[in-house]
C-alpha positions, 0 to 999 in steps of 0.5 A, spaced: 463 485 517 464 477 514 471 474 512 468 470 507 471 474 501 477 473 504 477 466 507 474 464 500 478 467 496 483 464 491 490 462 495 494 469 491 489 473 494 490 470 502 497 471 500 497 478 499 491 480 503 496 477 509 502 480 507 498 487 507 497 485 514 504 484 516 506 489 512 501 494 515 503 492 522 510 493 521 511 499 517 510 504 523 515 500 527 520 500 521 519 507 518 518 512 524 523 508 528 528 513 532 534 510 533 537 506 526 540 500 529 540 493 528 532 493 531 531 497 525 534 494 520 531 487 522 524 491 521 525 494 514 528 487 512 521 484 514 517 491 511 521 490 505 520 482 505 512 483 506 511 489 501 515 484 495 510 479 497 504 484 497 507 486 490 508 480 488 502 476 489 498 482 486 501 481 479 498 473 480 491 477 482 486 477 476 483 484 475 477 483 474 473 489 475 478 493 469 482 488 465 486 490 459 490 486 457 489 480 458 489 478 467 492 485 467 489 492 468 492 498 472 492 495 478 498 490 476 502 497 474 502 499 482 505 492 484 510 494 478 511 501 481 512 498 489 517 493 487 521 499 483 520 503 489 523 498 493 529 497 490 530 504 490 529 505 498 533 499 499 540 501 494 539 508 498 540 504 504 546 501 502 548 507 498 548 510 505 543 515 502 539 516 509 534 522 506 533 519 500 532 512 504 528 515 508 524 519 503 522 513 498 520 508 504 516 513 508 512 515 501 511 508 499 508 506 505 503 512 505 502 511 498 502 504 497 497 503 504 494 510 503 492 510 496 492 503 494 488 502 500 482 506 500 482 503 492 480 496 496 474 499 499 471 500 492 465 497 491 465 490 487 472 489 490 473 483 495 475 488 501 469 492 500 465 486 501 468 484 508 468 490 510 461 493 508 457 487 506 450 489 506 452 497 504 457 496 498 455 503 497 458 505 502 466 503 500 465 508 495 463 513 499 469 513 504 473 513 498 471 519 496 472 522 502 479 518 503 481 522 496 478 528 498 482 528 505 489 526 502 488 531 497 486 537 502 493 535 506 498 535 501 495 542 499 495 544 506 503 541 506 505 544 500 502 550 503 506 551 509 513 548 505 511 555 501 509 552 494 504 553 490 498 550 489 
């Protein structure tokens, strides 16, 4: 493993990676804390801020692999979706709609950290070069296994709740 692809990356990539690390670390404490007290609110504000930096900095990272409109590609839509979802989650908390706030924030955490995180391991991506410098194709295998796991868990969850598959 080597950090060179991050250490030698443009500033916006470095900011993005640092914000991701903060969001990944803060997320579980913010969204699964039992007591909804001042600590939860502080951790929540920090997590929302980190996620906003993740999404905001992501808009400035050029999509080298899948650029479709100038430097922008499909991944930039994810950044916009994250910003919108953060806004929805915060608004739900302000309205004291705890159920919507909880579902929105937990969903955002797992979708953005799990799904988006998996796709950073695709061959050709910077994080793939960090984690799999000698065997980039291993990242593709991890992505396929991860997606299959997520789909399987979603089917199991839906089946347990009485939905159809």
